[in-house]
C-alpha positions as CSV (number, residue, x, y, z in Angstrom):
1,M,107.7,-95.3,-70.1
2,I,109.8,-97.5,-72.7
3,V,113.3,-97.9,-71.1
4,V,116.2,-97.9,-74.2
5,G,120.1,-99.5,-72.6
6,H,122.7,-98.5,-75.3
7,L,125.8,-100.6,-74.7
8,I,129.0,-98.7,-76.9
9,T,132.6,-100.0,-77.1
10,G,133.7,-96.5,-75.7
11,L,132.5,-92.7,-75.7
12,G,135.4,-90.9,-77.8
13,S,134.7,-88.2,-80.5
14,G,133.8,-90.7,-83.2
15,G,130.4,-90.5,-85.6
16,A,128.8,-93.7,-83.8
17,E,129.4,-92.1,-80.5
18,R,128.2,-88.7,-82.1
19,M,124.9,-90.5,-83.3
20,L,124.4,-91.9,-80.6
21,T,124.1,-88.4,-78.2
22,R,122.0,-86.9,-80.4
23,V,119.5,-90.0,-80.5
24,A,119.3,-89.7,-77.3
25,G,119.4,-86.4,-76.2
26,M,116.6,-85.4,-78.7
27,S,114.1,-88.3,-78.2
28,D,110.7,-87.3,-76.6
29,R,111.7,-87.8,-72.7
30,N,107.9,-88.4,-71.8
31,R,108.1,-91.7,-73.8
32,F,111.7,-93.2,-73.5
33,R,114.1,-93.1,-71.1
34,H,117.7,-94.0,-71.9
35,V,120.9,-95.2,-70.6
36,V,124.0,-95.5,-71.4
37,V,126.8,-97.7,-70.7
38,S,130.7,-97.6,-72.2
39,L,132.4,-100.6,-71.8
40,T,135.5,-98.3,-71.7
41,D,135.5,-94.7,-69.8
42,E,133.3,-91.6,-70.4
43,G,135.5,-90.0,-73.3
44,F,134.4,-87.5,-75.4
45,F,130.8,-87.6,-74.8
46,G,129.7,-89.0,-71.5
47,P,129.9,-85.2,-69.8
48,V,127.8,-84.2,-72.9
49,L,125.2,-86.8,-72.2
50,R,125.3,-86.4,-68.4
51,T,125.0,-82.5,-69.1
52,A,122.0,-83.1,-70.9
53,G,120.4,-85.3,-68.3
54,I,121.0,-89.1,-69.5
55,A,122.7,-91.7,-66.7
56,V,125.8,-92.7,-68.2
57,H,127.9,-95.7,-66.7
58,S,131.4,-97.1,-67.8
59,L,132.5,-100.7,-67.2
60,G,136.4,-99.4,-67.4
61,L,137.2,-102.1,-69.9
62,R,141.1,-101.5,-71.1
63,R,141.2,-101.7,-75.0
64,G,142.6,-105.1,-75.8
65,L,142.2,-106.7,-72.3
66,P,139.5,-109.3,-72.2
67,N,138.1,-109.2,-69.0
68,P,135.6,-111.8,-68.0
69,A,134.4,-110.2,-65.0
70,T,132.8,-107.0,-67.5
71,L,130.7,-109.6,-68.6
72,F,129.2,-110.1,-64.9
73,R,129.4,-106.2,-64.4
74,L,127.2,-105.9,-67.4
75,V,124.4,-108.2,-66.8
76,A,124.3,-106.4,-63.0
77,L,123.7,-103.1,-64.8
78,L,121.4,-104.8,-67.1
79,R,119.1,-105.9,-64.8
80,R,119.5,-102.7,-62.6
81,E,118.0,-100.5,-65.0
82,K,115.8,-102.9,-66.8
83,P,116.1,-101.3,-70.3
84,D,113.2,-102.7,-72.8
85,V,115.4,-102.7,-75.7
86,L,119.3,-102.7,-76.0
87,M,120.8,-101.0,-78.4
88,T,124.8,-101.9,-78.8
89,W,126.9,-100.3,-81.5
90,L,130.2,-101.4,-82.6
91,Y,131.5,-105.0,-82.8
92,H,132.9,-105.5,-79.1
93,A,129.6,-104.1,-77.8
94,D,127.4,-106.2,-80.1
95,F,129.6,-109.4,-78.9
96,L,129.4,-108.8,-75.5
97,G,125.6,-107.4,-75.4
98,T,124.8,-110.8,-77.2
99,L,125.9,-112.4,-74.1
100,A,124.5,-109.9,-71.4
101,A,121.0,-109.4,-72.8
102,P,119.7,-113.2,-72.2
103,L,121.8,-113.7,-69.1
104,A,119.8,-110.0,-67.6
105,G,116.4,-110.9,-69.1
106,V,116.6,-107.9,-71.8
107,P,113.4,-108.3,-73.8
108,S,114.8,-107.2,-77.2
109,L,118.1,-106.4,-78.7
110,V,119.4,-104.6,-81.9
111,W,123.0,-104.1,-82.8
112,N,123.7,-100.9,-84.8
113,L,126.8,-101.4,-87.4
114,R,128.6,-98.0,-88.0
115,C,131.0,-99.4,-90.5
116,S,131.1,-100.7,-94.0
117,D,133.7,-102.6,-95.8
118,M,136.4,-102.9,-92.8
119,D,140.1,-104.1,-93.5
120,L,140.5,-106.2,-90.0
121,R,143.9,-107.0,-91.0
122,R,145.1,-103.7,-90.2
123,Y,143.6,-104.0,-86.9
124,S,144.2,-107.0,-83.9
125,R,143.1,-110.5,-84.7
126,Q,140.9,-110.3,-81.2
127,S,139.1,-107.7,-83.7
128,A,138.8,-109.9,-86.5
129,L,137.3,-113.2,-84.6
130,V,135.2,-110.9,-82.7
131,V,133.7,-110.4,-86.7
132,K,133.6,-113.4,-87.2
133,A,131.5,-114.7,-84.5
134,L,129.0,-111.8,-85.0
135,A,128.5,-113.0,-88.3
136,R,127.6,-116.5,-86.6
137,L,125.5,-115.3,-83.9
138,S,123.7,-112.3,-86.3
139,R,119.9,-114.4,-86.0
140,V,120.3,-113.9,-82.5
141,P,119.3,-109.6,-82.3
142,D,115.8,-109.2,-83.1
143,V,117.1,-106.3,-85.7
144,V,120.4,-105.5,-87.1
145,L,120.3,-101.8,-88.1
146,A,123.0,-100.0,-90.3
147,N,123.2,-96.5,-90.9
148,S,123.9,-97.2,-94.7
149,R,123.2,-99.5,-97.6
150,A,127.3,-100.1,-98.3
151,G,127.4,-101.8,-94.4
152,I,124.4,-103.9,-95.1
153,A,126.2,-105.1,-98.5
154,A,129.5,-105.5,-96.5
155,H,128.0,-107.3,-93.9
156,R,126.1,-109.9,-96.3
157,A,129.3,-110.4,-97.6
158,L,130.8,-111.4,-94.5
159,G,127.9,-113.9,-93.8
160,Y,125.2,-111.9,-91.8
161,T,122.2,-113.4,-91.9
162,P,119.9,-111.7,-89.6
163,R,116.4,-112.1,-89.2
164,R,115.7,-108.7,-90.0
165,W,117.4,-105.8,-91.9
166,E,116.5,-101.9,-90.8
167,M,118.6,-99.0,-92.3
168,I,118.6,-95.8,-90.9
169,P,120.6,-93.0,-92.2
170,N,122.7,-90.3,-89.5
171,G,121.2,-86.9,-89.0
172,L,122.2,-83.4,-88.4
173,D,120.8,-80.9,-85.8
174,L,120.7,-78.1,-88.9
175,A,120.2,-75.3,-86.6
176,E,123.9,-76.1,-85.0
177,F,125.4,-77.3,-88.3
178,T,124.4,-73.9,-90.4
179,P,126.7,-71.2,-92.4
180,D,127.8,-68.7,-89.7
181,P,130.2,-66.2,-91.2
182,D,130.6,-65.0,-87.7
183,A,132.3,-68.7,-86.5
184,R,134.2,-68.5,-90.1
185,S,135.7,-65.1,-89.8
186,G,136.3,-66.0,-85.8
187,F,137.8,-69.4,-86.0
188,R,140.2,-68.1,-89.2
189,Q,141.3,-65.2,-87.0
190,Q,142.2,-67.7,-84.3
191,L,144.1,-69.4,-86.5
192,G,146.3,-66.6,-88.0
193,L,144.7,-67.0,-91.2
194,A,144.2,-64.2,-93.9
195,P,140.9,-63.7,-95.5
196,D,142.2,-64.7,-99.2
197,D,143.6,-68.0,-97.4
198,V,142.0,-71.3,-98.8
199,V,141.0,-73.7,-96.0
200,V,141.2,-77.6,-96.9
201,G,140.2,-79.8,-93.9
202,M,139.9,-83.3,-93.0
203,V,138.5,-84.4,-89.6
204,G,139.0,-87.9,-88.5
205,R,140.7,-89.8,-85.9
206,F,144.2,-90.7,-86.9
207,D,143.6,-94.3,-87.7
208,P,144.1,-96.5,-91.4
209,M,140.3,-96.2,-91.9
210,K,140.8,-92.5,-92.3
211,D,143.9,-92.9,-95.2
212,H,145.9,-89.0,-93.7
213,A,148.6,-90.0,-96.1
214,T,146.3,-89.9,-99.2
215,F,144.8,-86.8,-98.3
216,L,148.5,-85.1,-97.6
217,G,150.2,-86.9,-100.3
218,A,146.8,-84.6,-102.4
219,L,147.2,-81.7,-100.8
220,A,150.5,-81.1,-101.4
221,A,150.5,-81.7,-105.0
222,A,147.2,-79.4,-105.4
223,S,148.5,-76.9,-103.5
224,R,151.3,-76.8,-105.1
225,C,150.9,-73.6,-107.3
226,R,148.4,-72.1,-104.9
227,P,150.7,-70.2,-101.7
228,R,147.1,-69.2,-100.4
229,V,145.9,-73.1,-99.8
230,R,146.3,-73.9,-95.9
231,G,145.6,-77.6,-94.8
232,L,143.9,-78.1,-91.5
233,L,143.3,-81.3,-89.6
234,V,141.3,-82.1,-87.0
235,G,140.4,-85.2,-84.7
236,R,142.1,-87.5,-82.3
237,G,146.0,-88.2,-82.6
238,T,146.2,-85.5,-85.4
239,E,148.0,-83.2,-83.1
240,P,152.0,-82.7,-83.4
241,G,153.5,-85.5,-81.1
242,E,151.8,-88.8,-83.0
243,A,155.4,-89.8,-84.3
244,A,153.7,-91.9,-87.4
245,L,151.5,-88.7,-88.6
246,D,154.5,-86.6,-88.0
247,A,156.7,-88.6,-90.4
248,L,153.8,-88.6,-93.0
249,V,153.5,-84.4,-92.6
250,G,157.3,-84.5,-93.2
251,E,157.1,-86.9,-96.2
252,S,154.2,-84.3,-97.4
253,G,156.7,-81.5,-97.6
254,L,153.2,-79.1,-96.7
255,G,155.6,-77.6,-93.5
256,D,154.0,-74.3,-92.0
257,R,151.2,-74.7,-94.6
258,L,149.3,-77.5,-92.5
259,M,147.7,-76.6,-88.9
260,R,146.9,-79.8,-86.3
261,L,144.4,-79.2,-83.8
262,G,143.9,-82.5,-82.2
263,E,140.3,-83.3,-80.8
264,R,138.1,-80.7,-80.4
265,R,134.4,-80.1,-79.1
266,D,133.8,-77.2,-81.4
267,I,133.1,-79.0,-84.8
268,P,130.0,-76.9,-85.8
269,K,132.0,-73.8,-84.9
270,I,135.2,-75.2,-87.2
271,L,133.7,-76.6,-90.2
272,P,132.2,-72.9,-91.3
273,A,135.5,-72.0,-91.4
274,F,136.7,-74.4,-94.2
275,D,136.5,-73.9,-97.9
276,V,136.6,-77.5,-98.8
277,L,136.1,-80.5,-96.9
278,V,138.0,-83.8,-97.8
279,S,136.9,-87.0,-96.6
280,A,140.0,-89.4,-98.0
281,S,139.1,-93.1,-96.5
282,A,140.4,-96.3,-97.5
283,F,137.5,-98.4,-96.4
284,G,135.0,-99.1,-93.8
285,E,133.1,-95.7,-93.9
286,G,129.1,-96.1,-93.5
287,F,127.4,-93.3,-93.5
288,P,130.1,-90.1,-93.0
289,N,129.2,-88.1,-90.6
290,V,131.4,-85.0,-91.0
291,V,131.0,-84.8,-94.6
292,A,127.0,-84.4,-93.9
293,E,128.0,-82.0,-91.2
294,A,130.2,-79.7,-93.5
295,M,127.4,-79.8,-96.4
296,A,125.0,-78.6,-93.6
297,C,127.6,-75.7,-93.1
298,G,127.4,-74.9,-96.6
299,V,131.0,-76.6,-97.3
300,P,131.4,-78.9,-100.4
301,A,133.6,-82.0,-99.9
302,V,135.5,-83.8,-101.9
303,V,135.2,-87.7,-101.0
304,T,136.7,-91.5,-101.7
305,D,133.8,-93.3,-103.1
306,V,133.6,-95.9,-99.8
307,G,130.7,-96.7,-97.9
308,D,128.0,-94.2,-99.1
309,S,129.9,-91.0,-99.3
310,R,128.7,-91.2,-103.0
311,E,125.0,-91.3,-102.2
312,V,125.6,-88.4,-99.4
313,V,127.5,-86.3,-101.6
314,G,125.5,-86.4,-104.4
315,D,125.6,-83.3,-107.0
316,A,127.6,-81.3,-103.9
317,G,131.0,-82.2,-104.3
318,F,133.2,-84.7,-106.2
319,V,133.9,-88.6,-106.0
320,V,137.0,-90.3,-106.1
321,P,138.8,-93.6,-105.8
322,P,140.2,-94.6,-102.5
323,R,143.9,-94.9,-101.8
324,S,144.7,-92.6,-105.0
325,P,146.1,-89.2,-104.1
326,E,147.0,-88.3,-107.9
327,R,143.2,-88.9,-108.6
328,L,142.0,-86.9,-105.2
329,A,144.8,-84.0,-106.0
330,G,143.2,-84.0,-109.6
331,A,139.2,-83.3,-107.7
332,L,140.9,-80.8,-105.4
333,D,142.6,-79.0,-108.3
334,R,139.5,-78.5,-109.6
335,V,137.4,-77.3,-106.8
336,L,140.6,-75.0,-106.0
337,A,140.4,-73.9,-109.5
338,L,136.9,-72.2,-108.9
339,P,136.1,-68.7,-108.6
340,R,134.7,-67.7,-105.2
341,D,131.4,-67.0,-106.4
342,S,131.3,-70.6,-108.2
343,L,132.7,-72.4,-104.8
344,R,129.8,-70.5,-102.6
345,A,127.3,-71.4,-105.1
346,L,128.5,-75.1,-104.5
347,G,128.5,-75.0,-100.7
348,E,124.7,-73.5,-101.2
349,T,124.2,-76.7,-103.2
350,A,125.7,-78.4,-100.3
351,R,123.9,-77.2,-97.7
352,N,120.1,-77.8,-99.5
353,R,121.0,-81.4,-100.1
354,A,122.0,-81.5,-96.2
355,V,118.2,-80.0,-95.5
356,E,116.1,-82.1,-97.4
357,R,117.5,-85.5,-96.6
358,F,119.4,-85.5,-93.1
359,S,117.2,-83.6,-90.9
360,L,118.1,-85.4,-87.1
361,A,114.2,-84.5,-86.3
362,Q,112.8,-87.2,-89.2
363,V,115.8,-89.5,-88.0
364,V,115.5,-89.6,-84.4
365,D,111.3,-90.4,-85.1
366,R,112.3,-93.5,-87.2
367,Y,114.3,-94.7,-84.2
368,E,112.1,-94.2,-81.8
369,A,109.2,-96.1,-83.8
370,L,111.8,-99.2,-84.1
371,F,112.3,-98.6,-79.9
372,A,108.3,-98.7,-79.1
373,A,108.0,-101.2,-82.0
374,L,110.6,-103.8,-80.1
375,S,109.4,-102.6,-76.3
376,P,107.3,-105.2,-74.7
377,C,105.6,-102.3,-73.0
378,R,104.0,-100.6,-76.4
379,P,102.5,-97.5,-76.0
380,H,98.6,-97.2,-77.5
């Protein structure tokens, strides 16, 4: 039995957390035992992992407050769990995991990069210092893994020089994310939408990286002459009451044509209700999970050319430059002008591309092969 430890900054509803949950949950329990450690709390996915029978530990670190005691607690935990491989997810986990692994006697260490060209000026000085330190430490892990080609290129530019690079894209449960007419009609009824309303949705936490301002500006322009268009925001911090987003929404003039749902646990039931998915990210995306998830649900996407978004979408949507509400509005205008049959056909193309390229089973097989190759107790 190979024990795989996963160290992650937190277990909120982001893409890295979702992918960790998928890998651990789908892995062969006869060959692998997974242990998940969150530096902060159990967040959104902790209970999901526990329900799947996976051990979850939380170290209770408060964001923005370094605490040396956390390192000693992590070392003690790793000594108890004795992972053969420790995989760290996100920068702060990479840093603490690199310090803790040798102290705990962990044989193999893997960093898992989930972003590309982050604009670190928009985040704390501490985050920028951590990334600089990681570039200097990047020869320590046995493997530096990324979920996108853009992620590898961006980190090379930051000075990362690992002994070995690997790239494994994100994967989807294609039975969970699938076109679902019943879910579509049921969810739209819950929202009070009419059958001929056209839903343009964005799923992502409220964060500078996601660029809600560009999405709102583009949607307002593209829908000006289309009274049946409705905008939908889903993700942590998108609910009413977030002051900065409230201001952006007010400036957009969308009024009651925009619905704000906040963080949700039923994304596979929400996405089929969309007619178009928008990813307006300004920077930092590696492999954007939600774009592939929407495609798997038969929803075409309009995305900014950030990370591997262009490669994910292919011929199943539209790609525009980042930080350009005008170009995004133009792409949305083209999609919204399509007849219903053409929009449906584009959604079928999106579903077929997701099935061909983003099967979770294939991705989990690749993770398992990496864990087995790095384990000192390789199965014969």
